[in-house]
C-alpha beads as a LAMMPS data file, in Angstrom:
LAMMPS data file: protein, C-alpha beads

273 atoms
272 bonds

1 atom types
1 bond types

-500.0 500.0 xlo xhi
-500.0 500.0 ylo yhi
-500.0 500.0 zlo zhi

Masses

1 110.0

Atoms # bond

1 1 1 74.067 -12.553 -20.293
2 1 1 72.444 -15.940 -20.258
3 1 1 69.110 -15.954 -18.280
4 1 1 69.023 -18.017 -15.161
5 1 1 66.305 -20.528 -14.300
6 1 1 64.830 -18.084 -11.781
7 1 1 64.589 -15.292 -14.380
8 1 1 62.953 -17.596 -16.918
9 1 1 60.358 -18.675 -14.305
10 1 1 59.554 -15.088 -13.304
11 1 1 59.261 -13.972 -16.930
12 1 1 56.951 -16.847 -17.831
13 1 1 54.774 -16.100 -14.808
14 1 1 54.307 -12.457 -15.867
15 1 1 53.522 -13.474 -19.417
16 1 1 50.976 -16.070 -18.270
17 1 1 48.969 -13.719 -15.963
18 1 1 47.509 -14.856 -12.626
19 1 1 48.161 -18.196 -11.128
20 1 1 45.163 -20.383 -10.284
21 1 1 45.464 -19.642 -6.575
22 1 1 45.606 -15.893 -7.178
23 1 1 42.566 -16.111 -9.445
24 1 1 40.613 -17.989 -6.785
25 1 1 41.553 -15.362 -4.203
26 1 1 40.289 -12.563 -6.496
27 1 1 37.011 -14.407 -7.091
28 1 1 36.578 -14.933 -3.354
29 1 1 37.144 -11.223 -2.693
30 1 1 34.579 -10.293 -5.364
31 1 1 32.080 -12.708 -3.834
32 1 1 32.555 -11.201 -0.383
33 1 1 32.135 -7.660 -1.721
34 1 1 28.995 -8.688 -3.613
35 1 1 27.506 -10.262 -0.485
36 1 1 28.105 -6.994 1.348
37 1 1 26.799 -4.687 -1.381
38 1 1 23.727 -6.561 -2.680
39 1 1 21.647 -6.216 0.517
40 1 1 22.438 -2.498 0.592
41 1 1 21.427 -2.177 -3.072
42 1 1 18.236 -4.113 -2.379
43 1 1 17.383 -1.846 0.554
44 1 1 18.104 1.206 -1.565
45 1 1 15.815 -0.073 -4.318
46 1 1 13.006 -0.762 -1.845
47 1 1 13.482 2.670 -0.288
48 1 1 13.046 4.212 -3.738
49 1 1 9.793 2.286 -4.213
50 1 1 8.594 3.377 -0.781
51 1 1 9.255 7.027 -1.626
52 1 1 7.349 6.592 -4.886
53 1 1 4.464 4.961 -3.018
54 1 1 4.382 7.814 -0.506
55 1 1 4.240 10.295 -3.371
56 1 1 1.393 8.355 -5.039
57 1 1 -0.788 8.259 -1.954
58 1 1 0.005 11.906 -1.220
59 1 1 -1.209 12.821 -4.717
60 1 1 -4.440 10.912 -4.121
61 1 1 -4.829 12.764 -0.819
62 1 1 -4.408 16.129 -2.528
63 1 1 -7.023 15.145 -5.138
64 1 1 -9.331 14.216 -2.244
65 1 1 -8.848 17.687 -0.707
66 1 1 -9.476 19.399 -4.069
67 1 1 -12.739 17.488 -4.450
68 1 1 -13.899 18.788 -1.053
69 1 1 -12.881 22.340 -1.995
70 1 1 -14.973 22.113 -5.173
71 1 1 -18.012 20.662 -3.380
72 1 1 -18.521 23.018 -0.429
73 1 1 -16.529 20.807 1.920
74 1 1 -18.379 17.568 1.102
75 1 1 -16.023 14.591 1.014
76 1 1 -15.641 12.172 -1.872
77 1 1 -18.186 9.311 -1.738
78 1 1 -16.559 6.064 -0.692
79 1 1 -19.267 3.481 -1.253
80 1 1 -18.368 -0.164 -1.340
81 1 1 -19.365 -2.904 -3.746
82 1 1 -22.443 -4.547 -2.275
83 1 1 -22.715 -7.449 -4.691
84 1 1 -19.449 -9.044 -5.784
85 1 1 -20.232 -10.537 -9.180
86 1 1 -18.904 -10.376 -12.716
87 1 1 -20.392 -6.884 -13.048
88 1 1 -19.960 -5.308 -9.603
89 1 1 -21.637 -1.998 -8.895
90 1 1 -21.495 0.361 -5.963
91 1 1 -24.487 2.024 -4.395
92 1 1 -24.082 5.199 -6.426
93 1 1 -20.803 6.863 -7.413
94 1 1 -17.467 6.389 -5.665
95 1 1 -13.877 7.542 -5.783
96 1 1 -12.852 4.102 -7.156
97 1 1 -15.581 1.766 -8.433
98 1 1 -14.971 -1.902 -9.156
99 1 1 -13.146 -4.873 -7.664
100 1 1 -9.374 -4.407 -7.416
101 1 1 -8.311 -8.013 -7.932
102 1 1 -10.193 -8.156 -11.247
103 1 1 -8.967 -4.794 -12.568
104 1 1 -6.300 -4.661 -15.268
105 1 1 -7.950 -1.957 -17.390
106 1 1 -7.330 1.612 -16.149
107 1 1 -10.518 2.822 -17.823
108 1 1 -12.443 1.908 -14.677
109 1 1 -10.284 4.312 -12.655
110 1 1 -11.266 7.116 -14.994
111 1 1 -14.894 6.790 -13.918
112 1 1 -13.927 7.518 -10.303
113 1 1 -14.656 10.918 -8.808
114 1 1 -11.003 11.825 -8.186
115 1 1 -9.775 11.204 -11.732
116 1 1 -10.383 14.777 -12.931
117 1 1 -8.021 16.101 -10.241
118 1 1 -5.084 13.903 -11.269
119 1 1 -5.175 11.944 -14.525
120 1 1 -2.037 9.871 -13.870
121 1 1 -2.856 6.141 -13.743
122 1 1 0.446 5.409 -11.976
123 1 1 -0.563 7.162 -8.743
124 1 1 -3.162 4.449 -8.086
125 1 1 -0.612 1.617 -7.758
126 1 1 2.336 1.100 -5.422
127 1 1 5.497 0.056 -7.332
128 1 1 6.135 -2.614 -4.685
129 1 1 2.711 -4.143 -5.328
130 1 1 3.379 -7.038 -7.703
131 1 1 -0.042 -8.641 -7.242
132 1 1 -1.774 -9.626 -10.455
133 1 1 -5.387 -9.738 -11.500
134 1 1 -7.410 -12.910 -11.455
135 1 1 -10.585 -14.206 -12.998
136 1 1 -13.848 -14.363 -11.079
137 1 1 -13.139 -18.077 -10.554
138 1 1 -9.779 -17.286 -8.898
139 1 1 -7.407 -18.095 -11.785
140 1 1 -4.253 -15.948 -11.573
141 1 1 -3.392 -13.886 -14.652
142 1 1 -0.064 -12.196 -15.510
143 1 1 -1.317 -8.585 -15.693
144 1 1 -0.619 -6.294 -12.763
145 1 1 -3.568 -4.765 -10.948
146 1 1 -4.291 -1.090 -11.496
147 1 1 -4.929 -0.029 -7.890
148 1 1 -3.147 -0.550 -4.558
149 1 1 -4.994 1.926 -2.307
150 1 1 -8.275 2.068 -0.372
151 1 1 -10.107 4.864 1.396
152 1 1 -10.961 4.774 5.109
153 1 1 -14.443 3.262 5.465
154 1 1 -15.478 5.945 7.976
155 1 1 -15.361 8.584 5.246
156 1 1 -18.638 9.304 3.415
157 1 1 -19.908 5.753 3.015
158 1 1 -23.684 5.444 2.744
159 1 1 -23.863 2.135 4.590
160 1 1 -22.706 3.852 7.791
161 1 1 -25.958 5.862 7.761
162 1 1 -28.206 2.813 7.766
163 1 1 -30.451 2.363 10.811
164 1 1 -28.652 0.520 13.584
165 1 1 -25.144 1.322 12.331
166 1 1 -22.769 2.520 15.039
167 1 1 -19.978 3.356 12.593
168 1 1 -18.770 6.968 12.220
169 1 1 -19.395 8.629 8.867
170 1 1 -17.468 11.784 8.010
171 1 1 -19.347 13.522 5.213
172 1 1 -17.824 17.002 5.362
173 1 1 -14.285 18.190 5.937
174 1 1 -15.611 20.157 8.904
175 1 1 -16.612 16.833 10.509
176 1 1 -12.926 15.955 10.962
177 1 1 -12.453 17.048 14.562
178 1 1 -11.455 14.030 16.669
179 1 1 -8.848 13.145 15.602
180 1 1 -7.882 16.366 13.792
181 1 1 -6.976 16.395 10.067
182 1 1 -3.274 15.830 10.782
183 1 1 -4.113 12.522 12.508
184 1 1 -7.181 11.347 10.525
185 1 1 -6.077 8.835 7.911
186 1 1 -7.783 8.882 4.508
187 1 1 -6.011 6.450 2.171
188 1 1 -4.173 3.254 3.062
189 1 1 -2.586 0.291 1.313
190 1 1 -4.834 -2.766 1.793
191 1 1 -3.377 -6.264 1.822
192 1 1 -3.303 -7.723 -1.684
193 1 1 -4.763 -11.035 -0.490
194 1 1 -7.878 -9.499 1.069
195 1 1 -8.591 -6.376 -1.010
196 1 1 -11.846 -6.165 -2.967
197 1 1 -13.312 -2.706 -3.593
198 1 1 -11.917 0.758 -2.818
199 1 1 -13.417 0.864 0.693
200 1 1 -11.227 -0.012 3.722
201 1 1 -13.602 -1.307 6.370
202 1 1 -12.789 -1.272 10.069
203 1 1 -14.706 -1.250 13.342
204 1 1 -14.445 1.692 15.739
205 1 1 -12.507 1.629 18.989
206 1 1 -15.470 0.688 21.179
207 1 1 -16.111 -2.672 19.477
208 1 1 -15.018 -5.667 21.565
209 1 1 -13.461 -8.004 20.891
210 1 1 -11.269 -6.114 18.428
211 1 1 -11.848 -7.648 14.999
212 1 1 -10.257 -7.101 11.621
213 1 1 -12.491 -6.226 8.681
214 1 1 -10.059 -5.236 5.953
215 1 1 -6.331 -5.827 6.523
216 1 1 -3.502 -3.366 5.746
217 1 1 -0.645 -4.233 3.399
218 1 1 2.670 -5.600 4.596
219 1 1 4.977 -4.438 1.797
220 1 1 7.517 -1.872 2.892
221 1 1 9.639 -3.875 5.341
222 1 1 6.558 -4.955 7.321
223 1 1 4.698 -1.704 6.877
224 1 1 2.301 0.311 4.738
225 1 1 1.841 3.936 3.702
226 1 1 -1.120 6.115 4.694
227 1 1 -2.284 9.600 3.730
228 1 1 -3.956 12.008 6.132
229 1 1 -6.677 14.636 5.871
230 1 1 -4.225 17.531 6.045
231 1 1 -2.461 16.254 2.891
232 1 1 0.674 14.610 4.327
233 1 1 1.611 10.916 4.052
234 1 1 3.538 8.519 6.297
235 1 1 4.937 5.010 6.293
236 1 1 3.798 2.998 9.299
237 1 1 5.781 -0.007 10.506
238 1 1 3.677 -2.852 11.928
239 1 1 4.491 -4.717 15.110
240 1 1 3.259 -7.992 13.606
241 1 1 3.194 -9.399 10.047
242 1 1 -0.125 -9.139 8.202
243 1 1 -0.262 -12.673 6.874
244 1 1 -2.984 -15.248 7.331
245 1 1 -5.517 -12.685 8.589
246 1 1 -9.126 -12.925 7.412
247 1 1 -12.112 -10.607 7.799
248 1 1 -13.727 -11.176 11.171
249 1 1 -10.550 -12.535 12.785
250 1 1 -9.794 -11.294 16.288
251 1 1 -6.668 -9.145 16.593
252 1 1 -4.236 -10.282 19.290
253 1 1 -0.677 -9.467 20.365
254 1 1 1.184 -7.204 17.967
255 1 1 -1.768 -7.226 15.557
256 1 1 -4.014 -5.868 18.285
257 1 1 -1.566 -3.007 18.868
258 1 1 -1.487 -2.299 15.115
259 1 1 -5.289 -2.307 14.849
260 1 1 -5.656 0.021 17.846
261 1 1 -3.141 2.397 16.304
262 1 1 -5.269 2.538 13.149
263 1 1 -8.436 3.036 15.204
264 1 1 -6.819 5.982 16.978
265 1 1 -6.268 7.561 13.549
266 1 1 -9.939 7.612 12.613
267 1 1 -13.211 9.025 13.907
268 1 1 -14.603 7.704 17.184
269 1 1 -18.298 8.482 16.764
270 1 1 -20.797 9.855 14.304
271 1 1 -20.524 13.637 13.893
272 1 1 -23.569 15.655 15.070
273 1 1 -26.067 16.762 12.481

Bonds

1 1 1 2
2 1 2 3
3 1 3 4
4 1 4 5
5 1 5 6
6 1 6 7
7 1 7 8
8 1 8 9
9 1 9 10
10 1 10 11
11 1 11 12
12 1 12 13
13 1 13 14
14 1 14 15
15 1 15 16
16 1 16 17
17 1 17 18
18 1 18 19
19 1 19 20
20 1 20 21
21 1 21 22
22 1 22 23
23 1 23 24
24 1 24 25
25 1 25 26
26 1 26 27
27 1 27 28
28 1 28 29
29 1 29 30
30 1 30 31
31 1 31 32
32 1 32 33
33 1 33 34
34 1 34 35
35 1 35 36
36 1 36 37
37 1 37 38
38 1 38 39
39 1 39 40
40 1 40 41
41 1 41 42
42 1 42 43
43 1 43 44
44 1 44 45
45 1 45 46
46 1 46 47
47 1 47 48
48 1 48 49
49 1 49 50
50 1 50 51
51 1 51 52
52 1 52 53
53 1 53 54
54 1 54 55
55 1 55 56
56 1 56 57
57 1 57 58
58 1 58 59
59 1 59 60
60 1 60 61
61 1 61 62
62 1 62 63
63 1 63 64
64 1 64 65
65 1 65 66
66 1 66 67
67 1 67 68
68 1 68 69
69 1 69 70
70 1 70 71
71 1 71 72
72 1 72 73
73 1 73 74
74 1 74 75
75 1 75 76
76 1 76 77
77 1 77 78
78 1 78 79
79 1 79 80
80 1 80 81
81 1 81 82
82 1 82 83
83 1 83 84
84 1 84 85
85 1 85 86
86 1 86 87
87 1 87 88
88 1 88 89
89 1 89 90
90 1 90 91
91 1 91 92
92 1 92 93
93 1 93 94
94 1 94 95
95 1 95 96
96 1 96 97
97 1 97 98
98 1 98 99
99 1 99 100
100 1 100 101
101 1 101 102
102 1 102 103
103 1 103 104
104 1 104 105
105 1 105 106
106 1 106 107
107 1 107 108
108 1 108 109
109 1 109 110
110 1 110 111
111 1 111 112
112 1 112 113
113 1 113 114
114 1 114 115
115 1 115 116
116 1 116 117
117 1 117 118
118 1 118 119
119 1 119 120
120 1 120 121
121 1 121 122
122 1 122 123
123 1 123 124
124 1 124 125
125 1 125 126
126 1 126 127
127 1 127 128
128 1 128 129
129 1 129 130
130 1 130 131
131 1 131 132
132 1 132 133
133 1 133 134
134 1 134 135
135 1 135 136
136 1 136 137
137 1 137 138
138 1 138 139
139 1 139 140
140 1 140 141
141 1 141 142
142 1 142 143
143 1 143 144
144 1 144 145
145 1 145 146
146 1 146 147
147 1 147 148
148 1 148 149
149 1 149 150
150 1 150 151
151 1 151 152
152 1 152 153
153 1 153 154
154 1 154 155
155 1 155 156
156 1 156 157
157 1 157 158
158 1 158 159
159 1 159 160
160 1 160 161
161 1 161 162
162 1 162 163
163 1 163 164
164 1 164 165
165 1 165 166
166 1 166 167
167 1 167 168
168 1 168 169
169 1 169 170
170 1 170 171
171 1 171 172
172 1 172 173
173 1 173 174
174 1 174 175
175 1 175 176
176 1 176 177
177 1 177 178
178 1 178 179
179 1 179 180
180 1 180 181
181 1 181 182
182 1 182 183
183 1 183 184
184 1 184 185
185 1 185 186
186 1 186 187
187 1 187 188
188 1 188 189
189 1 189 190
190 1 190 191
191 1 191 192
192 1 192 193
193 1 193 194
194 1 194 195
195 1 195 196
196 1 196 197
197 1 197 198
198 1 198 199
199 1 199 200
200 1 200 201
201 1 201 202
202 1 202 203
203 1 203 204
204 1 204 205
205 1 205 206
206 1 206 207
207 1 207 208
208 1 208 209
209 1 209 210
210 1 210 211
211 1 211 212
212 1 212 213
213 1 213 214
214 1 214 215
215 1 215 216
216 1 216 217
217 1 217 218
218 1 218 219
219 1 219 220
220 1 220 221
221 1 221 222
222 1 222 223
223 1 223 224
224 1 224 225
225 1 225 226
226 1 226 227
227 1 227 228
228 1 228 229
229 1 229 230
230 1 230 231
231 1 231 232
232 1 232 233
233 1 233 234
234 1 234 235
235 1 235 236
236 1 236 237
237 1 237 238
238 1 238 239
239 1 239 240
240 1 240 241
241 1 241 242
242 1 242 243
243 1 243 244
244 1 244 245
245 1 245 246
246 1 246 247
247 1 247 248
248 1 248 249
249 1 249 250
250 1 250 251
251 1 251 252
252 1 252 253
253 1 253 254
254 1 254 255
255 1 255 256
256 1 256 257
257 1 257 258
258 1 258 259
259 1 259 260
260 1 260 261
261 1 261 262
262 1 262 263
263 1 263 264
264 1 264 265
265 1 265 266
266 1 266 267
267 1 267 268
268 1 268 269
269 1 269 270
270 1 270 271
271 1 271 272
272 1 272 273
């Protein structure tokens, strides 16, 4: 039987694959599916980093508790760097000596008091923290920093005991009463643009106006992770972005609410001696 024109056209179409219009339709469908799936994949990836960050800060918190257990309840020293220079030094030993934005060598972490309780370098840096080290003159370098976490400045910092200081200073685990251990934060992610040493400074609740000293990070979908004195860790969402804030800046609006929330999670006054 001799093929008709219609049969020849159909056969040639099958042999040639998709038409141009059909191919464009397939590409459009793929593009739509990709636009729907990529945000979900991105959120899933960030969630994985957040979980890893929570685990890191929880591990640091457990090391902090072990240190107290080994030292008759005395908490890890948390002294800050008094003189920021090319060779910074704290006033005595600390859980994390040095200046974060200059640190690319993990050896400095190993001289901290918590290192013996967990010798994993990775627990000191959040996987979402892509900030890099810089020179003392401010030149950005490609190496990632080694540390993303600070300790609450109201925990065993010598400067709080200076004459005239009204800042609380928790030296022993037994000092953690108000708030209790489940509500007293220990470690926090500081903002990568303002971080210096391992000490997270903040004024107590009674100080007016309410001023920022150090600023928390704004990584995990406008939030940061914190560890608490009982060993658990949480992600806190902020009401306001933490951008453009400097030390000494007054907290207003959503930032004021965020600062007050942090102040409620730390000691109010000096413990009795």
